N, C-alpha and C positions, 0 to 999 in steps of 0.2 A: 504493500500500500504506500502510495506517495505521501509525502509529508504535507504538501500544499493541495488545497482543493482547486481543481480545474474543471469548471462547469462545462466548457465546450467539449473537452475530451470525454468526460463522463457521460454527457447526454447523447453524444454521437454514438458511443459504444452501446448504451442501453437501448436507444431507439433502433439501432441496427439489429440487436438481439430480438427485440419484439417483432420486427418486420420479417426477419428470416424464419422465426419459429411460429408465425401466425398466432402469437400468444393469446389474442383476444377474439379469435374466431370462435363462433359458438353454433351449436346445433341443438335441436330439441332433445331433451333427455328426461324421460319420465321418472327416472330414479332420483332426480334432484329437484329441489324447490327452485322455481324459476324466479327471475327478477328482471323486469323490463324497465330500463332507465334511459330516457332520451331528452335531449334539449331541442328547442325549436330550431329548425334548420335556417341557415343564414341566406340572405340574398348575395349572390356572387357579383357584386358591383364594384369591387376594388380590393381593398386590404381589410384585414381584421382590425378592429379598434379595441380598446380596453373593455367596452361594454360587451363585445363578443367574448373576450377572454373570460370575463366574469361568468357569463352564461355557461360556457363550455367547460371551464374548470370546475364549476359547481357540479355539473353532471358527472364529470369524470371522478371527482372525489367520492360521490355517492356510489358510482358503479364499482370502483376499486374496493371500497369498504364492503359492499355486498358480496363481492367475490371472496373476500377474506372470511366471510361468514359461511362459505361453502356453497353458495347459491350459483345456479346456472344463469349467468347475466348476459342479457342482450343489450348492447350499447352501440347503436348505429348512428350514422351521420348521412346527410344528403344536402342538396342545394336547391333552393326555391328560385329557379333560374329564369322563369318567365316574368314579364310585367314591367311596370314603370321604372323602378330603380335601374335595372339593367339596360332598358331602352334609353333612358336619359343619359346614362354614362356612355353608352355607345355613340349617341349623337354628339355629345360633347367631345369625344375622342376621335370622331370621324372614322368609325370602324363599324362593321356590321355587328349587331347584337350577339349573333352566334359566336363570332370570333372573340368579342370582348368577354362574353360569358365564360367560354372555355379557358381563356387565358387567366381570367380572374379566379376560376375554380382551381386551376393548377397552383397559383400563388397562395391562395388561402388554404388549400389542402396542405401545402408544405408547412404553412404557419401552424396549423392544428397539430401536425405531426411533431413539429418542434416543441409545441407546448406539452407533448407527452400524453395526449388524450388517447385513452385505451379503446379506440373504436374497432368494431369489426368492419374493416374496409371492404370486405367482400360483399357487403350489403349496401354499398353506397348508391344513393339515388340522385339522379339529375333530372329535374322535372321537365326540362326542354328536350329530353331524349324521347324520340318516338316510341321506344320500348316501354317507357313509363306512361306517356299520355295516351297510348293506344287503349289501355285499360280504363282510363278516365273517360275516353270517348265511348267505349262500350257501355260503361256505367250510365252515361247520359242517354244512350239509345234505350237502355232498359227502363230508365225513368220516364222517358217520353212515351214508350209503349204502355207504361202503367199509368199514364195520364198524370204524372208528377212533374212534367216539364211542359211549358207552353210559351207562346209568343204573344206579346201585346204591346201597345204603344205606352211609352213612359217618358217623363220629362228628363232631359239631359242638359249638360252644359255644352253649347255648340259654338265652335270658332268658325265664323263665316269665311274667313280668309283661307285657313287651312282645310276647311270643309271636313272637320273631324270633331268627334266628341272628346271632351276633356274630363279627366278625373277631378274631384274636388281639390286635390293637391296641386293640380296644374292651373288653377284659377287664382290669380294674385290680384287683389283689389279690383275684382271684376274684369281683369284683363287676362288674355291668353299668355301663359308663361313663355311661349316660344316666339310669338310675333307681336305681342302687346295689343292685339285687336280687342275691342269690346266684345265680350261674350254674350250670347243670347240663350234664352231658354227655348228648347225645341222638343217637340214630341216625336219620337221615332219608335219603330218596332224594336223590341228587345226580348231576349229570352229570360224566363224566370223558372225557378224551381219552387215547388210548394212546401216551403219550410213551415208555413202556417198550419199545415195538416198535423204537425208534430208539436204545436205550440203548448198544449196542455201537458204533454209528456215531458217536454224540455223544461217546463216550469216545475212540475211536481217532482221530477227526479233530482232536482237540485238539493232536495232534502236528504238524498242518499250520499251526497258528496261531502262526507264528514271531514275529509282531509284536504279540502279546498279552502283557500283564503275566503273569509267571510265577505270581504269587499268585492271579490269577483262574483260571488253568488248574488249579492245585492245588485250589482251592475247588470247581471243577466236578467234578474227578476224585473228590474226597471225597464230594460230593453224590450223584453217580451211584453211587459206592460198590460197584464190582464186586468180588466175592470168590468164591473157589472153596472148597468144603468137602464135607461129607457130610450127607445127610438120614438121621437116625438114629431108629429106632423104639425107644421105651422102653415096656416092658410095665408095667402097673399091678398091683401085688401083689394077689392074691386076687380078681382080676376078669378079664374078657376084653377090657378096654379097653386101648388103646395111645395113646401121645402121639408125634407126629412132630415132631422138633426139628432145626433146621439148626445144624450145628456147623462153624465154619470154623477154629478153632485146635485142631487135632487133637493137637498135641504136649502140650497140657495137659488132654486128655480125661479122664485119670485123676484130675484134681482136682475133678471135678463132685461136689457134696455135697448139692444140693437142686434141685428143679424149681419154676419159677414160671410160672403161667398167667395170662392176662389175664381180665378180667371178661366178655369176649366169647367166650372159648374154648368150643368145643362140649362140652367135658367138664363145663361148669357145669350143663347140664341133667341129666346123669347124677348129679352130686352132689346137686342139689336133689331129685331123685326118691328117691335111696337114703339120703340123710342129711338129714332135715328140720331138725335142730338147726343144721347148717351153712347150710342154705338161708335160715334166718332171719337169720343173720349177714350173708350175702351181700346180702340185701334191704336191710338197714340200713347196708350198707357205704357210706361217705361218697361223695358225688358230686363230690368236689373235682376240679378241672380236672387232666386227666392228659395233655394234649397235649404232644408232644415238646418244644415250646418251653420248657416250665417244669420239666422233669425235674430239672435241677440244683438248683433251689431247693426241691424238695419234700421233705417228711418221708417216709421209706420205710415205708409202712404195709402190713399184710398180714393174711390170714386163713389159718390152717392148715386144710386140707381133710380131715384125718384119713386121707388116702390116701398111699400110697407107690409110687414107681416103682422099678424095679430097674435098677441100672447094668448095661449089656449085657456088660461085660467082667469087672469085679470082683465083680458080683452083690450089691454092697452096696445097702441100701435107701436111697432118696432121698425125703425128705418133699416133698409137693407143696403149694405155697402159691399163694394168689391175692394179687396185689399190684398197686399203682399205680406202681411205680418204673420200669416200662418201658412204651413205647407202640408199638403197631403197628396199621397199617390194612390189614395183609395177612390175608386171610380164612383162609389155610391155616396160616400159622405164627403162632400166638397164644401161644407159650410159649418159654421159654429154659431151657437147662441151665446152672445157675449154678455158676461157678467163682470163689468169692469171694476166693481168694488172689490173683487177677490181674484184678479188676475192682472199682473203687471203689464203685459203686452196690451191687453184690452184697455187697461186704464190709460196708458200712454196715448192710444188711439182715440179714446173718448175725449181726453183733454185737448188733443190737437184739433179735433173737429167739433168741439163743444157739444158732445153727446151726453145724455143723462147718465148719472151714476147713482145707483140705488143700493144703499146699505140695508141688509136684512137680518143682521145678527148683532145682539148685544150680549155682554157677559152678565153675570149675576149682580153686578154693581151698576147696571144700566149704561155701561160704557160701550160705545159702538166699536165693533171689531172690523178692522180693515184687512187688506190682502197680506200685510206683513205678519199678522198674527193668525190668519185663517189656516194656513197649512199645518200648523202644529196645534190647532185648537181641538180640545177634547170635549169641552162643555160650552154651551151657549144657548141663548133663547132667541127665537124668531120674532121679528117685528117687521112692519112694512110688508106683511105677507098675507093680507086679507084674512081668510078664514083659518089660516095656520098660525096666526099670531099667538105667542105664549108657549108654543111647543118647544121642547128641547131639540137638539140637532137630530138625534136618532128618530124620535117620534115624527119630527118634521119630514125627514127623508121617507119614512114609511107611509105617512099620510098623503104626501104629495104623489108618491109613486102609485098608491092605491087609487087616488083620484084620477090620474092620467089613464090608468089601465081600465078602471071601471067605466069611464066615460068614452072609452075607445079612441082616446087622443094619442095614446102611445102603447107600446108593448115592450116587454122585458127583452134585453139584449146584452150579450157578452161581447166585449171588444178587446182587441189586442193592439198595442203599438207596433208589434212585430208585423212586418210586411214580407210577402214572398221575396225570395232572394233573387236579385237581378244578376245574372251570370254573364251577360253580354258586355264585351268591351270592343270599341271600334278602334283598335290599335293593331299594329302589325305583330308585335312580339308577344304572342300568346298561342295556346293550343287551339287549332281550328275546331270549330263546332261541326260535328259530323252530320250535316244536313244538306240535302239537295232541294232546290226549289224549281218547280216546273213553270212553264209559261203561263199556266192557269193559276199560279201562286199556291199550288198544292205542295205540302211539305212531305219530303221523304227522308227517312233516316238512312244513313249509309249502312249497308249490311256488314255483319261482323267479319266476313272473309275479305272485305275491302278496307278494313282498318289496319293500321292507323291512316287517317287523312293527314299527310305530312305538310308542314308549313313550307311554302316556297322560299327559295333563297332570296335574300335581300338584293335589290338591284343597285349596283354601284354604291353599296353601303348607304343608300338613301331610304330611310324608313319613315319619312315625314307623313306619308299618307297611309291609309289602311289597306287591307287586302284588295280593295276595289281596283287598285291600279295593276294587279297581276292578272291580266285578261286571259293569258294562256292557261293559268291555273284555275280560274273561276269557271270557265265553261267546259263541261264534260258531257260525254254520252252516257245515258242510262236507258237500257232497253232500246237502244238505237234512237233515242230522243235527246235532243240537246237540253240540258238542264244547267242551272247555275248553282254553284256552291254557296253556302252561307259565308258571308265575308266578315262576320263578327268572330272574335276569338273569346275563349273562356276567361272569365275573371280568375286571377291567380289563386284566389281562395279555393277554387275547384281543385287545384293541385295539392294545396297544403292541408286540405280537409281530410285526406285519406292516406297520406304518406306513412303515417304510423302503422297502418294496416299492411301496406305493401312492404315495409321493412321486414316483416316476418317471413316473406316468401318472394324475394326479389328475382329469383331465377325461375319461378313458376310460370309456365306458359299455357296452361290449359284453360285458365279463366282469370277473372279479375283478382281473385285471392284463393289461397289454399286453406280451406276451413280447418284442416288438421293443424296447420301452423298458427293460424290466428287464434284458435281456441286453446292452444298451449300457452301462447304468450300474453294474450289479453285477459284482463285489462292491463294497460300500462301501469306499472307500480309507481313510477316517479316521472313527472313531466316538468320541465323547467323552461320558463320564458317570461317575458315582460307582461305586466298587467295591462299594458296598452292593447293587448290582444283579447281582452276579456269579452267584449261584446261582438267581435267579428270572428276571428279564427277559432277561438275556443267554443263559441256557440255553433259555428258551422261544423267543427269537428264532432261535437256531440250529435248534431243532426245527421251527419253523414254516417256516423257509427250506427245509429238507429235504422237508417235505410239499409245498411249492409247487414244488420241483424235480421231485418225483415226479408232479406234475400237469402238468408241462411248461410252467410259467409262468416258470421261470428255469433256467439251465443249470449254474451253478457249485455246488459242494458246500457252501460256507460263505458266510455273508452279509457278514462284515466282515473285511477284510484286516488293518487296524491299529486297535488299541484304546488309548485314552489314558484312564486313570482319574484324574481330578483329585482333589486332596486337599480336605478340608473347609475352609470359612472359619469361624473361631471368633470368638466375641465374648463379652463379659462377660454373665453370666446371673444374674437376680435373681428372687426370689419372696417372697410374704408369705402369711399365712394370713388368710382372710376371717373374719367373725364366726361363720359357720357351721362353720368349721374346714377349709374347702377350701383347697387350695394354689392360689394365683393367680400365674401367671408374668407378669412385667411387663417392659415395654420398657426397654432401657438408657438411653433418652432422659430428660431432665429429672430426673436423679438428683442428689442431694447426698450426697457421701460423703467420707470421709477415708481416707488411706493410712498404714499403719504404716511402721516403719523398713525392713521387707522389701518395701515397695511393694505390700502386699496391701490390698485394699479393706476398710475397717471402717466401722461406723456409717453404713450407707447408708439413706437415707430418700427416698421419692418425693415428687412435688409435692403429693400429698394427705395427706402426713404418715404414711403407712404405713411401719413399720420393715421393712426388706428384709434378706433373707439372700442373700449373694453366694456362689454355688457355683463361681466361677472362670470360666475360658473353656470354652465348649462349642459344639458345632455350631449354627450359625444355623438356626433352624427356627421354623415357625409355632406348633408345639405349645408351645415354650418362650418364645415371644413375644420372642425376642432378635435377630431379624433387623434389619439396618440398611437402611432404604429408600434406594436409590441416588439417588432424586430430589433429595434435599437436596445431595448431593455434586455432582451434575450441574448443579444450579441455581447453585451457588457457584463451582465450578471448571471445569465442562465435562466432557463424557463422555470426551474424549481424555485428560484428566488421570486420570480414574478407570480407564480402560483401561490406561494406562501403569503406574499403581501396582499394579493387580491382576496384571499380567504380570511386573512387576519384583520384587515383594515376596518371592516364594518360588518354588522349582521347582514345576512344575504338579502333580506327584504327591504333594507334601507339604502338610500343613495350614498354613494361613495365619492368623495372629492379626490380626484387624482392628484398625487404629489410624488415626485421622485424621491423625496426624503425617506419615506417609509420603506422603499426598496433597499436602502443601505442597511437598515436595521434587520430586515429579513435575511439579507446576504450574510451579515455578521453572525446571525444565529446558526445558519447552516455551516459556516466555517467553524464555529464553536463545537458543533456536533461532530464534525470531521476530526477536529483536534482531539476530542475525548476518545473517539474510536482509535485514532492513530496511537495515542499514548497507551491505551489498553492493550493493543496488539504488540506493543514493544515491551510489555512487562513479562516476567516469567509466568508461564501458565500454571495455575494452581488447580484445585478441584473444578470439575466441569459442572458441578451442581452445588446447591447451598446445603451446608450441614446445619440444620436448624438448631440443634442442641448447643452448637458452638457460637451462636449469634450473640453479639453485643447489643447494647441498647441502641446505638446509632445505626446498626444494621437493621434492627427491627423497625426503627422509625422510617428508614429509607424504603424498606419493603412495604410497610403499611401505606406510605405515601404513594408508592407505585400502584398498589392495588386499588387505592382510592381513585387515582387518576384514570386507571383503566375503566372503572365504573362510571366516572364522571364523563369522560370523553365518549364512551359508548352511548350514554344517554344524550349527550349534546349533539352527536352526529345522527343517531337513529331516531330518537323521539323528538327532540327540540329543534334540530337543524340549526343550532347556534354554533356554527363552525369556528367563529372567532374565539368563543370562550373555550372550545375544545383545544385549540392551538395554544391559548394562554395557559391552560393547565399543563400541557406537554412541555411548554417552555419553563414553567416553574419546576417541574420534575427534573428537567435537564439541568437547570441551575442547581437544584438540590444535589443531584448526582455529582456535578462538578465540585460543589462545596465539600461533599463527602470525600471525594478523592483527594482534594487538597489538604483537608484537615486530618484525615486518617492515614495518609501515606499508603494508600492502596492495601489496607490491612485485610481485606477479604475480596480477592479478585473475582471469585465466583458471584459475589453480590453485584459487583460492577457489571459483569457480563450479563447477568439476569436482567438488571434494570435497563441496561443499554439496549438489549434485545427488545424489551417492552417498548422503549421510546421509539426505536426504529420502526417497529410494526405499527405503532400508533400514528407515526408521521407518514408512513408509506402512501396513503391515499392523497396526501397533500403534496409531498415532494418525492415522487416515485423514483426518479433517476438516482439521486444520491443515496436513497435508502436501499435501492437495488444493489449498489456497489458495496455499501457498508455491510449489509447483511451477508453478502457473498464473501467479504473479507473475514467476517467473524465465523461464519458457517460455510466452510469451503464446499463448493459444488452443491449449494443449497439455494434454490430459486425462491425469492420472496414473493414472486407473483403467484406461487402455489402455496404460500404459507398462510396459516389460519390466524385470525384475529386473537390477540391475547385474552386469556381467561383469568378470572380471579382465583388464585390458589393461596390459602393462608394456613398451612398446617402448623407453622411455627407458633401461632398464637395460642395453641393449646397449653403451652408452657409459659405463656406470658400474660399476666393479669394486671389490672389496675384497680385499686380500691378507692371507691368514691364514698365520701362522708355525706350522709343524708340528713338534712335539717328541716324542721318545720318551724317557721317564724324565728329562725336563727338558733334554735335549740337542737342539739344532737339527738337523733332518734335511732340511727343504725348505720352500719357500714356495709356496702354491697360491692362484691367483686365483679368486674366486667372484663371480657376479652379486650386486649389492647386495640383491636380493630374497631370497636364500637364507637360510633360517632355521637354527637350531642343529641340528635333526635332520638336515636335508639335508647340511649341512657335515660332520658326523660320518660320515654314510654315505659321502660321496664320498671323504673322507680314508682310511677303512678300505679302500675298494675301489681306491684309487690303486695302480698297479703297483709304483712305487718303495717305497711304505710296506708293501705286501704282502710284498715281498722282504726288507725290513729286519725285519719282524715274524717271518718264517719260522715261521708257525703257533704262535707263542708265545701263551700265555693272557693276555688283557687283564684287568687288575684294575679299571681305572677310566679314564674319558676326561674330562679337565678342559677346559672351554671358557671362554675369556675373550672376551666378545662383540666381534666384528669385529677381533680381534687375534691370539689364540694358541689353539691346540688342543694339549694335552699328553696323550699316551698313556702310561699307567702300566701296566707289565707286572707280572705275578705272578711273584715270584722262585722259588716252589716248583716 
């Protein structure tokens, strides 16, 4: 063993060993307990940043730990290769998305290997590979044939210059991100999947996800948004027209003061025909973006239709307005009954256009309740509510509901915020939707033997336009008739919603999935990823799993047993304005800056002399160009140092502020461990095991500490997932061992070996390269990859006792002997349950229990 720690030499050697021996390749084994651990796959749009490192190291630590428990561990990796990030990067780099994606995958794959991630690379998935999306296309055809997929018109962001649909992320201040044209709202035909058919099951099964973060479950419940209310018909004054409106908050029904309809409401045609002057206003009504994402930022604009609805109970007239302050993609319900006293958006609109505001709730002190207090209100009394005055909220809800139903004004209805999943994207870089369209607009799904429908090669690296420009690809013969391919591509969530399933059988070619493999590995035991995916990817994953279950590809109801949402990694973020006035985000590297007395960055300048604005710490991302390339850290300190810092710097669910300073401390600790092992190996070899009868007090203390740390670290990793505290305990034990060696002049070498072997095994999931080498040096020809997690063994304590004096209110009552291993909790428990102490207490109330370590326990009684 060399005296000095050399990270590069060690990590190259160990990684080569893993690769040559296929150490982490796994097959189904019915004789072993399985463990399926996976992190969310990355977009291959460049290099890994520290946010990626945190995600994938977390997964690797858990996978390695579970292998040490003797489980059959599946730990795969793949690449979410289609979609906007890769397409944007390809455009910026003037290269085809395919070439950009493959080159990015190669670079990032090498980075993951340098990190020491223990993946089964034989199961690697690349979602832009036709071998993968073939099965996705087949699944779509099955859904279509089961009437679970359909096409309808839907509102999109439309760039009139590029003649393409834009994702929400591509719209900046209502302008196209690419050409800065004003975007329009447009209705076009798009494909949908009926996720709403599973709304109740998706909602109810959240109760079974005991090991998911509460916040994620709350977000999904709100996203599904189940509510019960009444569908109410409002008659329009002086016409035969009616408006159907869903109302869920019936207790404030009497507070309705106006009606708002969307620009897509069917009443618009009636208005245009009957009221030409209003029709002109509607035509000129601004086309500003009204998608739900931006409602909070919008100015509430509207057009009065000159029509009035009639309140079905009070018979008051309610003006009908067209407005952009609410959004719906529901074809039936394109209107709301506005109650501005209890809704901020409606209140803003009412104030702007001087519309009535009617308060209908008071508290028990006669104080009027407004919208600020309403959402959290539990008790209140109705007023301004005609025959319902004086009722409390619950009785008011019930009585108003009963009135509407019994008078055939409304009927009970259950609604969901959840809408069917739009899977169409009008972009080039995506999986083609396997559909043919005849001249008669009849839809034909591509037959299974003609799958996959392969994406055409990009022309001259130009992917500005959609698949519409690939005429040779679009038009094909079907039964000797010319038909047109669908030119939309799949939403990338279509790929990421089932890759966990395909990981179990990547080489299977007979069908979408191999049920034998999926039923062995599912559910996933541990899934790791950011909470930003709570209401999209994680919901679609659950939905897809239930579809696959109903197709008999998998048996369990939920795909993931335990979910860990890691916090963000933050770093300093800078930008400057170019000569053309565009905001340019610039990397934190090569910056010159000063700090003020509050340690805030001021006067920042980059290497080109651009004056920079520092916005503080923000999430590492490619869009803000503030990611830190792990390569530099790995080259200088090694991946074990980086892994240790990432796992030690903060609890996994909290944000981590990146700083190079913590790296130095992590590296120093690894060097200390290396030095301890080196010194041990240079000592004369004594007994290979511990002679418990010959132990001195300091030996017992060190072993007791070791077994305590095993127990604590096991709980921290397995149950609590507080990896930072686990590492802290191991560091304390290492320092204790170092102190033991220095103070006792290596008086029991077998103790040193035993504790050192415990430390190395406990650290192996975190810093596997150095632990691999150290373990092999101590135990020649012994592979730590196949070594079991340390167990608590304390036979020595049979001969080692500690006597604890027991007092009640400061008076000596007895002395009880305990094993030296007993902790404070166990001692207190045993004292209280001791028969003599029980009789002395005689059911008296205990005020406090004071414990002086290894000496006294004093029970203080309550005198009352």
